[in-house]
Backbone as a printed PyTorch tensor [residue, N CA C, xyz], in Angstrom:
tensor([[[ 10.3090,  19.7030, -19.2050],
         [ 10.2720,  19.8350, -17.7540],
         [ 11.4180,  19.0380, -17.1330]],

        [[ 11.6990,  19.3240, -15.8990],
         [ 12.7630,  18.6220, -15.1870],
         [ 12.4030,  17.1440, -15.0320]],

        [[ 11.1350,  16.8670, -14.7410],
         [ 10.7230,  15.4770, -14.5620],
         [ 10.8430,  14.7050, -15.8760]],

        [[ 10.4890,  15.3290, -16.9750],
         [ 10.6270,  14.6690, -18.2790],
         [ 12.0960,  14.3540, -18.5680]],

        [[ 12.9830,  15.2810, -18.2410],
         [ 14.4170,  15.0490, -18.4220],
         [ 14.8800,  13.9000, -17.5310]],

        [[ 14.4170,  13.8680, -16.2880],
         [ 14.7920,  12.7870, -15.3700],
         [ 14.2970,  11.4390, -15.9000]],

        [[ 13.0800,  11.4120, -16.4340],
         [ 12.5510,  10.1590, -16.9860],
         [ 13.3370,   9.7150, -18.2170]],

        [[ 13.7790,  10.6850, -19.0170],
         [ 14.6150,  10.3520, -20.1650],
         [ 15.9070,   9.6940, -19.6950]],

        [[ 16.4960,  10.2490, -18.6380],
         [ 17.7240,   9.6800, -18.0840],
         [ 17.4710,   8.2830, -17.5140]],

        [[ 16.3370,   8.0940, -16.8480],
         [ 15.9880,   6.7690, -16.3250],
         [ 15.8530,   5.7660, -17.4700]],

        [[ 15.1740,   6.1770, -18.5310],
         [ 14.9740,   5.2900, -19.6780],
         [ 16.3070,   4.9010, -20.3170]],

        [[ 17.2860,   5.7910, -20.2190],
         [ 18.6160,   5.5190, -20.7700],
         [ 19.5100,   4.8100, -19.7420]],

        [[ 18.9200,   4.4090, -18.6090],
         [ 19.6550,   3.7400, -17.5250],
         [ 20.7660,   4.6150, -16.9500]],

        [[ 20.5770,   5.9270, -17.0200],
         [ 21.5430,   6.8640, -16.4440],
         [ 20.9930,   7.3130, -15.0850]],

        [[ 20.9540,   6.3630, -14.1570],
         [ 20.2960,   6.5700, -12.8630],
         [ 20.9990,   7.6170, -12.0140]],

        [[ 22.3180,   7.6100, -12.0230],
         [ 23.0690,   8.5620, -11.2070],
         [ 22.8060,  10.0080, -11.6430]],

        [[ 22.6460,  10.2320, -12.9360],
         [ 22.3720,  11.5870, -13.4280],
         [ 20.9360,  12.0090, -13.1200]],

        [[ 20.0180,  11.0410, -13.1020],
         [ 18.6140,  11.3600, -12.8090],
         [ 18.4020,  11.6780, -11.3360]],

        [[ 19.2010,  11.0880, -10.4700],
         [ 18.9960,  11.2070,  -9.0260],
         [ 18.9200,  12.6500,  -8.5300]],

        [[ 19.8890,  13.5320,  -8.8420],
         [ 19.7950,  14.8960,  -8.3150],
         [ 18.5850,  15.6690,  -8.8470]],

        [[ 18.1960,  15.4040, -10.0890],
         [ 17.0070,  16.0740, -10.6330],
         [ 15.7640,  15.6550,  -9.8480]],

        [[ 15.6540,  14.3590,  -9.5910],
         [ 14.4860,  13.8460,  -8.8720],
         [ 14.4940,  14.2840,  -7.4120]],

        [[ 15.6700,  14.3720,  -6.8160],
         [ 15.7560,  14.8610,  -5.4320],
         [ 15.2800,  16.3130,  -5.3510]],

        [[ 15.6460,  17.1040,  -6.3520],
         [ 15.2100,  18.5010,  -6.3750],
         [ 13.6910,  18.5750,  -6.5220]],

        [[ 13.1170,  17.7430,  -7.3950],
         [ 11.6680,  17.7250,  -7.5710],
         [ 10.9650,  17.3010,  -6.2850]],

        [[ 11.5470,  16.3670,  -5.5620],
         [ 10.9290,  15.9160,  -4.3150],
         [ 10.9310,  17.0350,  -3.2760]],

        [[ 11.9880,  17.8220,  -3.2450],
         [ 12.0340,  18.9590,  -2.3170],
         [ 10.8980,  19.9370,  -2.6150]],

        [[ 10.5840,  20.1080,  -3.9060],
         [  9.5190,  21.0260,  -4.3070],
         [  8.1400,  20.4800,  -3.9670]],

        [[  7.9590,  19.1660,  -4.0700],
         [  6.6620,  18.5400,  -3.7880],
         [  6.9000,  17.1510,  -3.1800]],

        [[  7.0340,  17.0900,  -1.8470],
         [  7.4250,  15.8390,  -1.1790],
         [  6.4510,  14.6740,  -1.3370]],

        [[  5.2080,  14.9490,  -1.7030],
         [  4.2340,  13.8540,  -1.7870],
         [  3.8150,  13.5260,  -3.2180]],

        [[  4.5730,  13.9770,  -4.2040],
         [  4.2840,  13.6510,  -5.6050],
         [  4.6750,  12.1930,  -5.8430]],

        [[  3.6780,  11.3280,  -5.9940],
         [  3.9200,   9.8880,  -6.1010],
         [  4.7340,   9.5470,  -7.3460]],

        [[  4.4950,  10.2300,  -8.4540],
         [  5.2540,   9.9560,  -9.6780],
         [  6.7340,  10.2590,  -9.4630]],

        [[  7.0230,  11.3630,  -8.8070],
         [  8.4140,  11.7220,  -8.5210],
         [  9.0130,  10.7230,  -7.5370]],

        [[  8.2490,  10.3690,  -6.4950],
         [  8.7560,   9.4080,  -5.5150],
         [  9.0680,   8.0610,  -6.1530]],

        [[  8.1940,   7.6060,  -7.0520],
         [  8.4310,   6.3250,  -7.7210],
         [  9.7160,   6.3830,  -8.5460]],

        [[  9.8680,   7.4400,  -9.3330],
         [ 11.0720,   7.5710, -10.1660],
         [ 12.3180,   7.7490,  -9.2970]],

        [[ 12.1980,   8.5530,  -8.2440],
         [ 13.3130,   8.7350,  -7.3130],
         [ 13.6650,   7.4000,  -6.6570]],

        [[ 12.6540,   6.6390,  -6.3250],
         [ 12.8810,   5.3290,  -5.7320],
         [ 13.6330,   4.3990,  -6.6550]],

        [[ 13.2600,   4.4070,  -7.9350],
         [ 13.9330,   3.5330,  -8.9010],
         [ 15.3870,   3.9650,  -9.0770]],

        [[ 15.6030,   5.2620,  -9.2070],
         [ 16.9750,   5.7660,  -9.3390],
         [ 17.7880,   5.4540,  -8.0840]],

        [[ 17.1640,   5.5950,  -6.9170],
         [ 17.8530,   5.3020,  -5.6490],
         [ 18.1850,   3.8210,  -5.5350]],

        [[ 17.2370,   2.9810,  -5.9570],
         [ 17.4880,   1.5430,  -5.9230],
         [ 18.6570,   1.1820,  -6.8420]],

        [[ 18.6360,   1.7160,  -8.0600],
         [ 19.6470,   1.3390,  -9.0430],
         [ 21.0380,   1.8990,  -8.6890]],

        [[ 21.0870,   2.9860,  -7.9340],
         [ 22.3970,   3.5570,  -7.5870],
         [ 22.8600,   3.1410,  -6.1890]],

        [[ 21.9320,   3.0260,  -5.2400],
         [ 22.3130,   2.8080,  -3.8330],
         [ 21.6720,   1.5940,  -3.1830]],

        [[ 20.8740,   0.8320,  -3.9470],
         [ 20.1280,  -0.3160,  -3.3880],
         [ 19.2290,   0.1350,  -2.2320]],

        [[ 18.6220,   1.2950,  -2.3800],
         [ 17.7910,   1.9230,  -1.3600],
         [ 16.3360,   1.8560,  -1.8060]],

        [[ 15.4330,   1.3890,  -0.9410],
         [ 14.0360,   1.1730,  -1.3460],
         [ 13.0280,   2.1000,  -0.6770]],

        [[ 13.4670,   2.9870,   0.1910],
         [ 12.5110,   3.7960,   0.9620],
         [ 11.5550,   4.6060,   0.0880]],

        [[ 12.0650,   5.2250,  -0.9620],
         [ 11.2040,   6.0830,  -1.7920],
         [ 10.1550,   5.2750,  -2.5540]],

        [[ 10.5410,   4.1080,  -3.0600],
         [  9.5570,   3.2630,  -3.7570],
         [  8.4760,   2.8320,  -2.7800]],

        [[  8.8890,   2.4130,  -1.6070],
         [  7.9140,   1.9730,  -0.6010],
         [  6.9830,   3.1240,  -0.1970]],

        [[  7.5460,   4.3210,  -0.0590],
         [  6.7300,   5.4840,   0.2710],
         [  5.7350,   5.7840,  -0.8430]],

        [[  6.1780,   5.6950,  -2.0900],
         [  5.2820,   5.9470,  -3.2280],
         [  4.1080,   4.9680,  -3.2040]],

        [[  4.3800,   3.6870,  -2.9570],
         [  3.3180,   2.6780,  -2.9240],
         [  2.4060,   2.9060,  -1.7150]],

        [[  2.9760,   3.3410,  -0.5960],
         [  2.1720,   3.6430,   0.5920],
         [  1.2150,   4.7980,   0.3120]],

        [[  1.7060,   5.8290,  -0.3630],
         [  0.8700,   6.9970,  -0.6580],
         [ -0.1860,   6.6930,  -1.7160]],

        [[  0.1370,   5.8190,  -2.6670],
         [ -0.8090,   5.4770,  -3.7350],
         [ -0.5620,   4.0390,  -4.1710]],

        [[ -1.3070,   3.1230,  -3.5570],
         [ -1.0940,   1.6940,  -3.8050],
         [ -1.5980,   1.2500,  -5.1710]],

        [[ -2.1320,   2.1780,  -5.9640],
         [ -2.5760,   1.8280,  -7.3140],
         [ -1.7740,   2.5770,  -8.3860]],

        [[ -0.6330,   3.1260,  -8.0140],
         [  0.2120,   3.8180,  -8.9830],
         [  1.0110,   2.7860,  -9.7680]],

        [[  0.7480,   2.6570, -11.0720],
         [  1.3990,   1.6020, -11.8560],
         [  2.9250,   1.6580, -11.8460]],

        [[  3.4870,   2.8380, -11.9800],
         [  4.9490,   2.9590, -12.0300],
         [  5.5620,   2.5250, -10.6950]],

        [[  4.9790,   2.9720,  -9.5880],
         [  5.4990,   2.6080,  -8.2730],
         [  5.3940,   1.1000,  -8.0530]],

        [[  4.2610,   0.5160,  -8.4480],
         [  4.0870,  -0.9270,  -8.2930],
         [  5.0950,  -1.7060,  -9.1360]],

        [[  5.2720,  -1.2890, -10.3740],
         [  6.2180,  -2.0000, -11.2300],
         [  7.6320,  -1.9140, -10.6630]],

        [[  8.0360,  -0.7290, -10.2220],
         [  9.3780,  -0.5930,  -9.6560],
         [  9.5330,  -1.4740,  -8.4200]],

        [[  8.5080,  -1.5130,  -7.5590],
         [  8.5830,  -2.3500,  -6.3610],
         [  8.7010,  -3.8250,  -6.7530]],

        [[  7.9240,  -4.2400,  -7.7360],
         [  8.0000,  -5.6130,  -8.2020],
         [  9.3650,  -5.9530,  -8.7710]],

        [[  9.9320,  -5.0320,  -9.5150],
         [ 11.2640,  -5.2650, -10.0910],
         [ 12.3320,  -5.3500,  -8.9910]],

        [[ 12.1580,  -4.5350,  -7.9460],
         [ 13.0790,  -4.6210,  -6.8060],
         [ 13.0010,  -6.0150,  -6.1870]],

        [[ 11.7740,  -6.5090,  -5.9740],
         [ 11.6340,  -7.8570,  -5.4140],
         [ 12.2700,  -8.9070,  -6.3230]],

        [[ 12.1400,  -8.7380,  -7.6270],
         [ 12.8100,  -9.6630,  -8.5500],
         [ 14.3170,  -9.6460,  -8.3240]],

        [[ 14.8770,  -8.4470,  -8.2640],
         [ 16.3230,  -8.3200,  -8.1020],
         [ 16.7850,  -8.8360,  -6.7420]],

        [[ 15.8960,  -8.7700,  -5.7450],
         [ 16.2170,  -9.3030,  -4.4200],
         [ 15.9760, -10.8110,  -4.3420]],

        [[ 15.5580, -11.3910,  -5.4510],
         [ 15.2490, -12.8220,  -5.5300],
         [ 14.1560, -13.2180,  -4.5300]],

        [[ 13.0840, -12.4050,  -4.5430],
         [ 11.9030, -12.6700,  -3.7200],
         [ 10.7000, -12.8370,  -4.6530]],

        [[ 10.6330, -13.9930,  -5.3570],
         [  9.6210, -14.1700,  -6.4070],
         [  8.1840, -14.1170,  -5.9030]],

        [[  7.9180, -14.6030,  -4.7030],
         [  6.5380, -14.5610,  -4.2050],
         [  6.0600, -13.1230,  -4.0440]],

        [[  6.9340, -12.2640,  -3.5080],
         [  6.5760, -10.8480,  -3.3500],
         [  6.4360, -10.1800,  -4.7180]],

        [[  7.3350, -10.5080,  -5.6350],
         [  7.2540,  -9.9420,  -6.9850],
         [  5.9420, -10.3530,  -7.6530]],

        [[  5.5480, -11.6100,  -7.4740],
         [  4.2830, -12.0910,  -8.0540],
         [  3.0880, -11.3600,  -7.4570]],

        [[  3.1030, -11.1570,  -6.1500],
         [  1.9920, -10.4390,  -5.4980],
         [  1.8690,  -9.0210,  -6.0400]],

        [[  3.0010,  -8.3530,  -6.1810],
         [  2.9900,  -6.9860,  -6.7160],
         [  2.5090,  -6.9910,  -8.1610]],

        [[  2.9580,  -7.9690,  -8.9540],
         [  2.5340,  -8.0610, -10.3530],
         [  1.0180,  -8.2240, -10.4460]],

        [[  0.4520,  -9.0480,  -9.5810],
         [ -1.0080,  -9.2430,  -9.5780],
         [ -1.7250,  -7.9480,  -9.2180]],

        [[ -1.2090,  -7.2280,  -8.2240],
         [ -1.8020,  -5.9320,  -7.8610],
         [ -1.7110,  -4.9490,  -9.0170]],

        [[ -0.5810,  -4.9630,  -9.6870],
         [ -0.3680,  -4.0570, -10.8230],
         [ -1.3460,  -4.3670, -11.9540]],

        [[ -1.5760,  -5.6400, -12.2370],
         [ -2.5000,  -5.9990, -13.3200],
         [ -3.9310,  -5.5810, -13.0160]],

        [[ -4.2700,  -5.4100, -11.7450],
         [ -5.6170,  -4.9320, -11.3900],
         [ -5.8030,  -3.4720, -11.7930]],

        [[ -4.7060,  -2.7020, -11.7910],
         [ -4.8200,  -1.2790, -12.1340],
         [ -4.3550,  -0.9710, -13.5550]],

        [[ -3.5210,  -1.8400, -14.1140],
         [ -3.0440,  -1.6420, -15.4850],
         [ -2.9470,  -3.0230, -16.1480]],

        [[ -4.0730,  -3.4480, -16.7200],
         [ -4.1940,  -4.8180, -17.2520],
         [ -3.1480,  -5.1820, -18.2930]],

        [[ -2.6320,  -4.1840, -19.0050],
         [ -1.7180,  -4.4810, -20.1050],
         [ -0.2530,  -4.2530, -19.7580]],

        [[  0.0610,  -4.0480, -18.4800],
         [  1.4510,  -3.7740, -18.1090],
         [  2.3480,  -4.9340, -18.5480]],

        [[  3.3220,  -4.6740, -19.4270],
         [  4.1500,  -5.7530, -19.9800],
         [  4.9560,  -6.5110, -18.9200]],

        [[  5.5450,  -5.7870, -17.9650],
         [  6.3420,  -6.4640, -16.9490],
         [  5.4700,  -7.4140, -16.1260]],

        [[  4.3200,  -6.9330, -15.6650],
         [  3.4500,  -7.7520, -14.8190],
         [  2.9140,  -8.9550, -15.5840]],

        [[  2.5130,  -8.7420, -16.8300],
         [  2.0020,  -9.8620, -17.6390],
         [  3.0790, -10.9240, -17.8350]],

        [[  4.2910, -10.4950, -18.1310],
         [  5.3920, -11.4360, -18.3120],
         [  5.6810, -12.1720, -17.0060]],

        [[  5.6570, -11.4420, -15.9090],
         [  5.9390, -12.0170, -14.5890],
         [  4.9170, -13.1110, -14.2590]],

        [[  3.6440, -12.8240, -14.4610],
         [  2.5870, -13.7840, -14.1210],
         [  2.6100, -14.9600, -15.1020]],

        [[  2.7970, -14.6660, -16.3740],
         [  2.8430, -15.7380, -17.3790],
         [  4.0310, -16.6690, -17.1190]],

        [[  5.1740, -16.1000, -16.7700],
         [  6.3690, -16.9070, -16.4920],
         [  6.1630, -17.7940, -15.2740]],

        [[  5.3340, -17.3370, -14.3310],
         [  5.0810, -18.1080, -13.1160],
         [  4.2080, -19.3210, -13.3600]],

        [[  3.3850, -19.2860, -14.4000],
         [  2.4980, -20.4160, -14.7100],
         [  3.3070, -21.5570, -15.2970]],

        [[  3.0020, -22.7490, -14.8630],
         [  3.6680, -23.9200, -15.4270],
         [  5.1180, -24.0290, -15.0080]],

        [[  5.5190, -23.2730, -14.0200],
         [  6.9050, -23.3430, -13.5760],
         [  7.0720, -24.3800, -12.4620]],

        [[  6.0390, -25.1910, -12.2590],
         [  6.1230, -26.2270, -11.2500],
         [  5.8260, -25.7350,  -9.8500]],

        [[  5.3190, -24.5080,  -9.7470],
         [  4.9870, -23.9770,  -8.4390],
         [  3.6470, -24.5100,  -7.9850]],

        [[  3.5640, -24.8360,  -6.7280],
         [  2.2590, -25.1990,  -6.1740],
         [  1.8520, -24.1130,  -5.1900]],

        [[  0.6040, -23.7910,  -5.2000],
         [  0.1200, -22.7170,  -4.3030],
         [ -1.0090, -23.2440,  -3.4540]]])
């Protein structure tokens, strides 16, 4: 499928090539959260644009892929508190998510007071 090909390109960090495929999929189904999340990640990695990721999380606040991408964006923006909040939300819906577990584990014992 086109989405599978786009995900393969994302996994290979070929974000620019995935972008037009994901844009076409979004035109076909504007509210597909999986497509929006992937489109958001590709858009972030190519244009530093976050609208699609935010829309995906707004439409489905328990979508693991959308949450992880949003958390990674916050990491890259050097907003650790927001990244931690997203990681905690992600662990509620996907307990074994490697990124979220690493994020929360790394935060422990780092001298942070809450």
